C-alpha positions as CSV (number, residue, x, y, z in Angstrom):
1,M,0.1,0.0,-0.1
2,G,1.7,3.4,-1.2
3,P,1.3,6.4,0.8
4,G,-1.5,7.9,-1.4
5,V,-3.8,5.3,-0.9
6,L,-5.3,6.9,2.2
7,W,-6.3,9.8,0.1
8,N,-8.6,7.4,-1.7
9,K,-10.2,7.1,1.4
10,P,-12.3,9.1,2.6
11,A,-13.9,7.9,5.6
12,A,-10.2,6.7,6.8
13,L,-9.3,10.6,6.8
14,N,-12.6,11.9,8.5
15,W,-12.1,9.3,11.1
16,I,-8.3,10.6,11.6
17,A,-9.3,14.0,11.5
18,N,-12.4,13.6,14.0
19,L,-9.8,12.1,16.2
20,L,-7.3,14.8,16.1
21,Y,-10.2,17.3,16.7
22,G,-11.0,15.4,19.5
23,L,-7.6,15.5,21.0
24,A,-7.2,19.2,20.7
25,A,-10.6,19.5,22.2
26,V,-9.4,17.5,25.5
27,L,-6.2,19.3,25.5
28,L,-7.7,22.6,25.5
29,M,-10.1,22.0,28.0
30,Y,-7.4,20.7,30.1
31,G,-5.6,23.5,29.7
32,T,-8.2,25.6,30.1
33,I,-9.5,24.4,33.3
34,Y,-6.1,24.0,34.6
35,V,-5.3,27.9,34.3
36,V,-8.9,28.5,35.8
37,V,-7.8,26.6,39.3
38,H,-4.7,28.1,39.5
39,L,-6.0,31.7,39.1
40,P,-5.9,33.2,42.2
41,F,-9.8,33.7,42.0
42,F,-10.2,30.8,44.5
43,P,-8.6,31.3,47.8
44,L,-9.1,29.6,51.4
45,R,-10.6,32.3,53.4
46,E,-11.5,30.1,56.3
47,V,-10.2,27.3,58.2
48,C,-12.7,25.7,60.4
49,V,-11.4,23.0,63.0
50,E,-14.2,20.8,64.4
51,G,-13.6,18.2,67.6
52,T,-13.2,18.3,71.4
53,L,-9.6,19.7,71.5
54,N,-7.9,19.5,74.9
55,H,-4.6,19.4,74.3
56,V,-3.9,20.5,70.6
57,T,-3.7,24.2,71.1
58,R,-4.7,27.2,68.7
59,E,-1.2,28.3,68.3
60,Q,-0.3,25.1,66.6
61,L,-3.1,24.8,64.4
62,K,-2.0,28.4,63.4
63,L,1.5,27.1,62.5
64,I,0.4,24.3,60.2
65,V,-2.2,26.6,58.2
66,S,0.3,28.9,57.6
67,R,3.1,26.3,56.7
68,H,1.1,23.5,54.9
69,L,-2.0,24.9,53.8
70,Q,-0.4,25.8,50.3
71,G,-2.6,26.5,47.2
72,N,-6.4,27.7,46.6
73,F,-9.3,26.0,47.1
74,F,-9.0,23.5,44.1
75,T,-4.9,22.9,44.3
76,L,-4.8,22.3,48.1
77,D,-3.5,18.5,48.6
78,L,-5.6,17.5,51.2
79,V,-3.5,14.4,51.6
80,K,-0.4,16.4,52.7
81,A,-2.6,18.9,54.7
82,R,-4.0,16.2,56.3
83,D,-0.4,14.4,57.1
84,A,0.7,17.9,58.8
85,F,-2.2,17.7,61.0
86,E,-1.8,14.2,62.0
87,K,1.7,15.1,63.1
88,L,0.8,17.0,66.0
89,P,1.1,15.2,69.1
90,W,-2.2,14.4,70.5
91,A,-3.7,14.1,67.0
92,R,-4.8,10.5,66.6
93,N,-7.2,10.9,63.6
94,V,-7.9,13.9,61.2
95,S,-10.3,14.2,58.0
96,L,-10.3,17.3,55.6
97,R,-13.0,18.7,53.3
98,R,-13.5,21.5,51.2
99,R,-16.7,23.4,51.6
100,W,-17.6,25.7,48.8
101,P,-16.8,28.3,47.8
102,D,-13.8,29.1,50.1
103,R,-13.5,26.8,53.2
104,L,-11.8,24.4,54.5
105,E,-13.1,21.9,57.3
106,V,-10.9,20.2,59.5
107,V,-12.2,17.4,62.1
108,V,-9.4,16.3,64.4
109,E,-9.7,13.4,66.7
110,E,-7.7,13.6,70.1
111,H,-6.1,10.8,71.7
112,Q,-7.7,10.2,75.2
113,E,-5.1,9.3,77.3
114,L,-5.7,6.1,79.4
115,A,-2.1,4.9,81.0
116,R,1.5,5.6,80.7
117,W,3.4,2.6,78.8
118,G,6.4,2.2,81.1
119,N,8.2,5.9,80.8
120,I,8.3,6.1,77.3
121,A,4.9,6.7,75.6
122,L,1.4,7.0,76.5
123,V,-1.5,4.5,75.6
124,N,-5.0,5.8,74.8
125,T,-8.5,4.3,75.2
126,Y,-8.0,2.4,71.8
127,G,-5.0,0.5,73.3
128,E,-2.6,2.2,71.1
129,L,0.6,4.1,72.0
130,F,1.4,7.6,71.2
131,H,4.2,10.0,72.4
132,A,3.1,13.1,74.1
133,A,3.6,14.9,77.7
134,S,0.7,14.5,80.1
135,D,0.8,15.5,83.7
136,A,-2.1,13.7,84.5
137,D,-2.1,11.0,87.2
138,L,-2.4,7.9,85.4
139,P,-1.9,4.1,85.7
140,V,1.0,2.4,84.6
141,F,1.1,-0.5,82.1
142,Y,4.2,-2.9,81.7
143,G,4.2,-5.5,79.2
144,P,5.9,-7.1,75.9
145,G,5.7,-4.6,72.8
146,D,3.1,-6.2,71.3
147,G,1.0,-6.6,74.4
148,V,-0.4,-2.9,74.6
149,R,-4.0,-3.4,73.3
150,E,-4.2,-6.6,75.6
151,V,-3.2,-4.8,78.9
152,A,-5.1,-1.9,78.1
153,E,-8.4,-4.2,77.6
154,Q,-7.4,-6.0,80.8
155,Y,-7.2,-2.9,82.8
156,G,-10.8,-2.3,82.3
157,K,-12.0,-5.3,83.4
158,Y,-9.6,-5.6,86.2
159,S,-10.5,-2.1,87.3
160,R,-14.4,-3.0,86.8
161,L,-13.8,-5.9,89.5
162,L,-11.9,-4.2,91.9
163,A,-14.2,-1.2,92.0
164,A,-16.3,-2.8,95.0
165,T,-13.2,-2.9,97.1
166,G,-12.7,0.8,96.9
167,M,-9.1,-0.2,95.5
168,Q,-8.0,1.1,92.0
169,V,-5.4,-0.3,89.8
170,S,-2.3,1.8,89.9
171,E,0.1,-0.5,87.7
172,L,-0.5,-3.6,85.8
173,T,2.1,-5.7,84.2
174,L,2.1,-8.7,82.2
175,T,4.9,-10.9,82.3
176,P,7.1,-12.3,79.4
177,R,5.5,-15.5,80.6
178,R,1.9,-13.9,80.1
179,A,1.1,-13.6,83.9
180,W,-0.7,-10.7,85.3
181,Q,0.2,-8.9,88.1
182,V,-1.7,-5.9,89.6
183,R,-0.4,-2.9,92.0
184,T,-3.2,-1.2,93.5
185,D,-3.5,2.8,94.8
186,N,-2.8,1.6,98.4
187,G,0.0,-0.2,97.3
188,M,-0.8,-3.7,97.8
189,V,0.3,-6.2,95.0
190,I,-1.8,-8.6,93.5
191,E,-0.4,-12.0,91.9
192,L,-2.8,-12.9,88.9
193,G,-1.1,-15.8,87.4
194,R,-1.9,-16.6,83.8
195,E,-5.2,-18.6,84.2
196,D,-8.7,-17.6,85.3
197,T,-7.4,-14.5,86.5
198,E,-11.1,-12.7,86.5
199,A,-12.4,-15.4,88.4
200,R,-9.9,-15.6,90.9
201,L,-9.9,-11.5,91.4
202,V,-14.0,-11.8,91.5
203,K,-13.1,-14.2,94.6
204,F,-10.6,-12.0,95.8
205,A,-12.6,-8.9,96.0
206,S,-15.7,-10.6,97.4
207,V,-13.6,-11.7,100.3
208,Y,-11.5,-8.4,100.8
209,Q,-15.4,-6.4,100.7
210,H,-17.0,-8.5,103.2
211,T,-14.2,-9.8,105.5
212,L,-10.8,-8.2,105.3
213,S,-11.7,-4.6,104.9
214,K,-13.4,-4.9,108.2
215,L,-10.1,-6.4,109.9
216,G,-8.6,-2.9,109.9
217,V,-5.5,-4.7,109.0
218,T,-3.5,-3.3,105.4
219,L,-2.3,-5.8,103.0
220,A,0.7,-5.7,101.1
221,Y,0.3,-8.7,98.8
222,A,-2.2,-11.5,97.8
223,D,-1.1,-14.5,95.9
224,L,-4.6,-15.5,94.2
225,R,-2.9,-18.4,92.0
226,Y,-4.0,-20.9,94.4
227,P,-6.8,-23.5,93.2
228,N,-8.7,-23.2,96.5
229,G,-8.2,-19.9,97.7
230,F,-5.1,-17.3,98.3
231,A,-2.5,-16.1,100.2
232,V,-2.0,-12.7,102.1
233,R,1.0,-10.8,103.3
234,R,0.9,-7.7,105.8
235,P,3.6,-5.3,105.5
236,V,6.9,-5.8,107.1
237,R,7.1,-4.4,110.3
238,T,9.8,-6.5,111.8
239,S,12.4,-8.7,110.6
240,T,9.4,-11.4,110.4
241,N,7.0,-11.8,107.8
242,K,3.6,-12.4,108.7
243,R,1.4,-14.3,106.6
244,G,-1.8,-15.5,106.2
245,A,-4.0,-17.7,104.1
246,V,-7.5,-17.7,103.2
247,S,-9.5,-20.3,101.6
């Protein structure tokens, strides 16, 4: 087929011409839209931040707006803007939405601190670690790195079971052997072991509430790892430890 063959096929020529016209129209439309959205006619005039904010400050928000919200209503990169807000220590989750014609809505969900993870981080109510400063009086958790959520869940259960005794959990430890230890706000250490920990704590809380608390005796230690009861120990006052057993 020679180069002059197409000239004898008007239908093919029309198809090619229509294709070129279509491509030109698309490119023209794209170029027009690109120019229009980049014109200084669509500025962001208002940034509205919503959410219950107890730790994120107005100054932090202003700094992010000034440094990271670049572009106009159409060209603002929402992903980068969200990432900038989520770098705030107390921000757990951030969502952004454009509102025509010149408004950006930002919803910030803060972490709610539940406890401290040793002395390296805080634990939120979802059992997640985050790094922020807090002067709140919080319980302290200890455990393996993959046990944060498990410790947080057990803290809620053990706290409810101890509520009847008037004691609160001040420290909760999950050992490498997966055994549980509780320290209460009055200094008592409770060994729960690895199995049936909640049932053991229910029994102990009942005895403590109805018997031990009425004796006016301060206890330093309770070992609940016995099959039919538990052992308690009073604080050391002399060189001899005073022990007792309850079944």
